[in-house]
Each structure stands twice: as structure tokens, then as C-alpha cells.
N, C-alpha and C positions, 0 to 999 in steps of 0.2 A: 332665454340663456346668451341669443344673440345678441340683445340689447344692454346686456349684465358685462360681456365681454369687450364690446365698443366703448363703453363707459371705463372702465378698467383700464381699455389702454390709454384714454384720453387723458384720465387721472393721471395714469404714471409718467405721460408727458407733460404733463403740469408741474410736477412734484419734480422731474429729472429737470425741467426747465428754472424752476426756483430754486434747485441745487446749485444750479451750476451759476445762478446769481447771486447765490450766498457766497460762493465759492470764490467768486472775480472780485467782488466788495470786500472780502475777506484778504483777497493777496492785493488788493489798492491799499488798506490800512495798515499791514504788512510794509508794504514799498514806501509808502510815505513815512513809517515809523523808521526805514534804515534807508536812508538815499543813497542813492549813488554817489559815489564823492567826486566830483568833478575837479578838473585842475583849479589849483588856484593860479598859476602861470600858464601863458601859449607863448610858445618861439616859434614864429615864423620865418623859414629859412628860402632866400630868392635864390633861383641861379637861370643865366641863360641857358643851361647845356640841358640834354634829355635825357630820357629816364635810363639811356641805355651807357651815359657818360658815366667814367668812374666818382665823376664829384656826387652826382645823385645817388649811385650806387653804395657810396660809401657813407653819403648823410643817412640812406633809408637802412643801411642795415649796422650800420655801428652806429653813427651819432645818436640816431633817434631813441633804438630799444635801451642802448647805455644811459642818457639822461631822463626818461620814460622810468628804467627799473627803479635808478641810483636815487632818484628824487620821489621813491614810493610815488609815485603818479600825481604826485604838485605839480610836474610840469609837462604840458604836453607840447607835443612838435608836430609841428605842418610843414610841409614840404611841396616848394611852387618852382616844377622844374620850366623849361621852354620861353623863360622870359616871362612870362605871366605877370610879374609885379613891373616888369621893365628891362631894360638893360642893365650894363653894371654899374652907368655912371647913375641912372635913374632911381637902383634900390640901393646904392651907398647914400644917396640923399636922402631916400626913406629910412633906411636904418640911423640916420642924424636926426630926423625929425619923429623917429618912435614910432612908425606906422609900422614896419617890421622889426625882426628883433637880428636877425640874421641874414647879409649876405656872401657871396663867395664871387669877387671882382677881379680880374686881373688886376697886378698891381699899376698897370699903365695908367689906368682908369684911375685911379688914387694920386697921382700926377695932378689932372687936373684938381683936387683940394690942395694938394703941396707938391710944387714939380722937383723938391727933394728925393722924390720917387724916381724920378726919371735915370736915377743914378743905378738901379737895375737894368737899366737900356745899353749901359758899358761895352763896348765890345769885349768878349773875353774875360768877361769879370771872372766869370764863371768856368773852368776848364773840364768838369765833371760834375752829375748830380751830387755824389758826397760830398765836393768843396761846395756846392750851393747850397745845403742845405745846414753844412755847417757854418758857412757866414752868416745865412738863415737864423737859425738857430741860434747863434752866439751874437758876438758885438755889433756886426751889421743890423739884423735885425732886430736888437733891443733899441739902437738907434733909432732908427725907421718906424719901429709902434710907437716909440717915444715922441714924433710926431705928427702921431693920432690923437692923442688925448686932448689938446687944445680942442680941436674939429669933434670930439664928443665920439670919439670911436674907440674900442679894444681890439685887440689883434687876436684868434685866438692861435693862431699859427699858420704856418705860410705851406705851398705843397706847391703840385704846377702845370701847365699846360705843356712844357716839353723846350728840349731846346730845339732852337730853330736850325737849319741846314738849307746849303744849296740845290737847288736843282737846274738842270740847264741842259741844253738839245745838241750842244756842241764837244763838250769834252768833261773828265772828269776834272776835277778840283783837287790839287794834294797840295800846292803851293802856292803862295798872293800871286806870282807869276803866271798860272793858270786861270788866273781872274781878270786879266789883262781885256779889256773891248769888251767884255761881258755885259750886254744888255741886261742887266738885272731889275726885274719889277721891285719894287721895296713899299712898306707902307710910307706916307706924311708923317715921317719922321725926324727930323733935322739930325739925329744923332745918326742914325743907320744911314742916312744919307753921305754923309761926311766921312763915315767907317769905310765905305762900301768906294766909296773914291779913291781913299787911301789905298786901295786894295787893288786900286787900276781897274776895279769895274765902271761900268757906267748906269749908275741907280737913275730907275724910273719911276717915281712915284706914280701909281694907278689905283684902283678902286679894284677889290676884291672880285668883285663880281663881274667884271670887266677880266679878267686876266686868265680863265682859259682859252677863250677864244684867242687872245692875245699870245698865247702860247702856241695854240694848234696855227693861227696864222705867221707866226714868227716874228711880230712885233715887236716883242723880245724875245732874249735867248732860254730867260730862265726867271727863278724868283726864289723866295726863301720862306721856309714852315716848319711846323714841325710835323712827325711823321703822322701824326692821324690825322691832318690838317690833307698833307700830300696823298694819304688815303683815300680820304672822305670824299675831297674835292675830285679825285680820278687824274690828275697831273701824272699819273704813270702811263696815260694814253697819248700823252705829246710831250713829255721829258724822259729820256735816256737815261740821265747821270743824274746820282743824287750823292752828293758827298757829305758826310756828317762833320762838316764845320764848327757845329754847335757856338755862332759866333755870340749867341745872344740866348740865356736862358730864362724862358714865360714862365714868370712866379704868378701864384695867384694865394688870394690870402679870405679865411674866415672870418671876416669884419660882423663884428658884434655890436649892440650902442652899450655906450659907459653908463649912460642912465638907466638903461635895463639892470645891466649887473647891478650897480651899485642898489637898485632897491630890492633886488634879493637877497634872504639872511645868509650871513654866511656860508654856510652846510651847503645852500643850492647853488650858492657861487660857485663852490669849489667844485661840483657835480656838473657844471656847465663849461668850466676851463679844461678838466678833466675830458670830459665828452670833446671836446673841441683837440685837445690832443691825440685820443684816440681817431679821431677822423682823418687827422691830418697824416698821422702815422700809415692809416691803413691806405688813404688814397696816394702816397709817393707811393708804396709796395704794388698795389694794383696796377696804377697807369703804366709803372715800369715795368709789369710782367704784360701788359697788353701791346707796349712800344715794340717789343722785342718780336712777339707775331707778327705785326702790322708790316716791321720789319723785310720781314722772310714773305708774305705775301705779297708786299712791292717786287719784290724780286722774282717771284713766281709769276708773275705780273711782267717782267723783263726787262725792269729794270737793272742798271746797271751801279750798286750799293759800292762805295769805297770808303773806310776808314781811315783817318788820319793818325799817325801816328805821334808820340809826343814831340819828338824834333819838329817835324811840319805844322804841328800847332803854333808849336813855338815862332814862326816864322810870321803866322798871322796876327799872335798878339803882340809881337815888337813891332809890325809896320802898323798897327790900329792904336796903340799908345799915346800918341800925340793927342786924340781926342780927349783924355781923359785933362788933359791941358785945355784946350780950348773950349769944353765945357765948365771949367771951373768958378768961375763966375756966378754963372747959371746956376748951377747945382749948389754951392757952397764949400770953402774950402776945406771946410771939418766931414763930411761925408765923404766928399773923396779921398781922403786921407783914408779912412776907416776901409773906402774900398780895395785902394791901393794895398792894402794890409792882406787884402784876399787871396787864400794859396791855392 
């Protein structure tokens, strides 16, 4: 009896094992008969920002699901943040070569491909976020976009890093006279240096990595950067005043490959273009809302934040207008003429 029971248990195990193998084999045959559909196209998106930045968040939450859903899975979107694929310049070159499909560079990086993009660094070209996007979605943006086509680029749309404003440790800035003698760290940008001199400041080009110590030791009185940078760099620890001068609007763009778009079927090309627009609109909204919160944080940290009235800002606009003529030969009369029409 005992032997029979042992045999029956072992026989049962053997039968169960055989059944599992048969079922696995059947499942494999079924899977091979109905394979999972792989994407026909892959879009690699490169950006220098982290996962917490609006650029990445909106790519992940807006562009990627929009494109993958509306292409019925024919397009797969892969995101590479934190400069994994290089800096703005390198990623833009990769888009040109076709090794990645989308990069999110600042427009200043594209000036290395076509110097006419420096037009966006003209002082007080935009007096508000609304005026900036009206121009970038309108004649000015379309003209700049046309310069990209011979380079093998297509721009899916303009979004932003934000307006650059002046911080310093001496006094609040309301009018150009408040800038007189202010030793101000700037980027190594000839146009920026020129217009700060026109405002009576003493522009001092300096590496960003050295800036905090220079402000702390009062080697320079101040600097100029968008709100998020001022907060992230903790300049509130070494700067008392933050004046919202908005002298330059730092625009960014969703740069894609013309060759990649051209090889897509018309319906999928349309999905990518529309997805790009959805991303751009979402990023603009998110970064603006974050900026307001960060300004409140800066105030809470002890910074004295002041806004300029339209009349005060107009004094800055008039004082720096000669830069437009000074750099016209470099930029070309056509693009400067369009820029001068911006309201």
C-alpha cells in the first residue's frame, strides 16, 4: 500500500510536470503566432536638464504619451535627461547627423550654427512673456525657423528658460541710473557686455562656477539670471536685491531632424508636429507657474524683489536701443528689422 501511494504521488508529479511543459510550449506557439508589435520608429529626446525640470516633465507627461498613443504605438519615445547625450551644441549636432531625433537647446546654442539667432539676445526685445511668444509664434519665429531648414533642422516650437533679471548687494534697480558703476558679472557675450555698458554698469565676464564666491567676497556687486537659476544657485545667500529688469528673454526650442520628419508617413509626421506643439504649450504654462512660486521662496529667504513699472522699463529700452544698430551688420538688416517691430 505504501509503495503504491509513493508511486502514485511520483506519477502525479510527472504528469503535472509534463502538463506544464505542454502548456508552456502552447503558450510559446501562440505568442509566436501573434507577436507583440514593435514600434516602427523611435524618437530619442536629449536634454541637459534633470527629471525635475519643466522641460523633462512635459516631455514625459505630454509629448511622449501623445505621440505614442496617437501613432497607435508606431512611434516610441525615449527620454535622455541630465546631458546624457551631450550639451546643447553636441545634441544639436547629433540631430543634424540623425543619431538622435529631438534636442531641447537654448537658442543661444543655435547661434553657433547661424549667428542670426543672436537676435534673441538683443536687450529688451521682449517686454513680457506674452510679447515674446507672440513674436516667436509669429513673424520673428517663422523667419528664424526658415534659417534652420538648410541646416537640416525643423523647430517644433519655442518655449523658455525665463527672463534674465539683475541681482546685486548694493541697491534695488528701478531706472538705468541705479545701474551706474555696478560691477555686474555677465556671460562672455559681446552683445550683453555692450548693453550693460550703455546702462552705466561695469560688466565683468566670469565663469558661472566662480560666481557664488565672487559675490560672497564682493569681487563683483551682482549678476543677472532667470529666477530658477538664482534660486538653485542660492544667490539669495549673497545678494540682497533682485530687480525684475527682464532685459533678455532666454528662449529654448524643440529641435528635430528634417530628414527624420521627411521619412515619416504624413499621418505620423502630423502626430509629431502636434505633439511638439502640445509639449511647448504645457512647458510654457508649467515654468511660469513654478517661477511665481520660486519668487515667493526668494522673498521668504530675505531677498528684496522689485518689479519695474512700464515707464521705468521704457527708460531701459531707450537707453539700450543703440545696440540694435551696433550689431545690425553682424545679424543682418532683415532680421533686425523684424525684431524692431516686436511689441
